[in-house]
Each structure stands twice: as C-alpha cells, then as structure tokens.
C-alpha positions as CSV (number, residue, x, y, z in Angstrom):
1,M,1.1,-25.3,61.3
2,G,3.8,-27.2,63.0
3,G,5.5,-24.9,65.5
4,S,9.0,-25.1,66.8
5,K,10.7,-28.4,67.3
6,K,11.7,-29.8,70.6
7,P,15.4,-29.4,71.2
8,T,17.4,-32.5,71.5
9,A,19.2,-33.4,74.7
10,A,22.6,-32.4,73.3
11,K,21.2,-29.0,72.3
12,K,19.7,-28.4,75.7
13,E,23.1,-29.2,77.3
14,K,24.9,-26.8,75.0
15,S,22.5,-24.0,75.6
16,S,22.6,-24.3,79.4
17,D,26.5,-24.3,79.3
18,S,26.6,-21.2,77.1
19,K,24.2,-19.4,79.4
20,S,26.2,-20.1,82.5
21,K,29.5,-19.0,80.8
22,K,28.1,-15.7,79.8
23,G,28.6,-13.3,82.6
24,K,26.4,-10.3,82.6
25,K,27.8,-7.1,84.1
26,D,26.3,-5.9,87.2
27,R,24.3,-2.7,86.7
28,G,26.5,-0.9,89.2
29,E,29.7,-1.5,87.2
30,T,30.8,1.2,84.8
31,G,33.8,1.5,82.5
32,P,36.2,4.3,82.4
33,R,34.5,7.6,81.7
34,K,35.2,9.3,78.5
35,A,36.6,12.8,78.6
36,A,34.2,15.6,77.5
37,I,35.4,17.2,74.3
38,V,35.0,21.0,74.3
39,V,35.6,22.8,71.0
40,A,35.6,26.5,71.0
41,I,35.9,29.0,68.2
42,N,38.5,31.7,68.3
43,E,36.1,34.6,68.7
44,Q,38.4,37.2,67.2
45,Q,39.0,35.1,64.1
46,A,35.3,34.4,63.7
47,M,34.3,38.0,64.1
48,K,36.9,39.0,61.4
49,I,35.3,36.5,59.0
50,I,31.8,37.7,59.9
51,E,32.6,41.3,59.4
52,G,34.5,40.6,56.1
53,A,31.7,38.8,54.4
54,K,28.5,40.2,52.9
55,V,26.5,37.2,54.1
56,L,27.6,34.1,55.9
57,T,26.3,30.6,56.4
58,I,27.0,28.2,59.2
59,H,29.0,26.0,56.8
60,D,31.1,28.9,55.6
61,L,32.1,29.8,59.2
62,A,32.8,26.2,60.1
63,R,35.0,25.7,57.1
64,Q,37.0,28.9,57.6
65,T,37.5,28.5,61.3
66,G,38.2,24.8,61.2
67,V,35.5,23.7,63.7
68,K,32.5,21.4,63.4
69,I,29.2,22.7,62.0
70,S,27.5,22.3,65.3
71,T,30.0,24.5,67.0
72,A,29.7,27.2,64.3
73,N,25.9,26.9,64.6
74,A,26.0,27.4,68.4
75,F,28.3,30.4,68.0
76,L,26.1,32.1,65.4
77,K,23.0,31.5,67.4
78,D,24.6,32.9,70.5
79,R,25.8,36.0,68.6
80,A,22.4,36.5,67.0
81,A,20.8,36.4,70.5
82,K,23.2,39.0,71.7
83,G,22.6,41.2,68.6
84,V,26.1,41.0,67.1
85,V,24.8,39.3,64.0
86,K,21.4,39.2,62.4
87,V,19.6,36.7,60.3
88,V,19.0,38.1,56.8
89,G,17.6,35.1,55.0
90,G,17.6,31.4,54.5
91,Y,15.1,28.7,55.4
92,S,14.8,25.4,57.3
93,G,18.0,25.7,59.3
94,H,20.1,27.1,56.4
95,R,20.2,30.6,57.6
96,L,22.2,33.5,56.2
97,Y,23.8,35.8,58.7
98,Q,25.2,39.3,58.4
99,A,27.1,41.5,60.8
100,A,24.7,43.9,62.6
C-alpha cells in the first residue's frame, strides 16, 4: 500500500549532481600490483623436528618452525606424497604424521 514517494525537485537535482561527480574507474585501469609473498620452510629444520617427534600435527610443525599453518600443511602433504612421512592417525584435516 502506498509505494515510494516522488522525489522533490531539490532531491532530483542533488542526486543528478552526485552521480555526475562520481567517476567510475575504467575497467582497463588497474592499480599497482601486489608482490606475491612466498614463505618457505627451512627443510633441514623441519626434518629435524619431524624425526625428533613421535607424532606431529600441522600445528606443531607450524609453531616450531615459525611459519603459517597453510605452509606447514603444504610441506607435510608434499612429504607424505614423496614417502618421507606417513599419516598415522587423525581425522577431518587434523592428521597425525610420523617419520617413515
């Protein structure tokens, strides 16, 4: 019931001014590119930690090596694929790893 009210002449003038002032960027324009951040684990340090522990989680490795969890996860998945470490337990992404 009702609907929207008709804008007054003053409001129409204001809205047309604000639309013309707003300049949209062309789709071809881009800002400065962000540098890609690459974080690598010191492999020797990580292997010492893996070999020294009975079992290891991604969080343990990340905390002890000082890297992000995603980096530690990628490292352990890579080493598991190569057969250096093996998955001995865990569930739903919370795996337990052990030196092979």
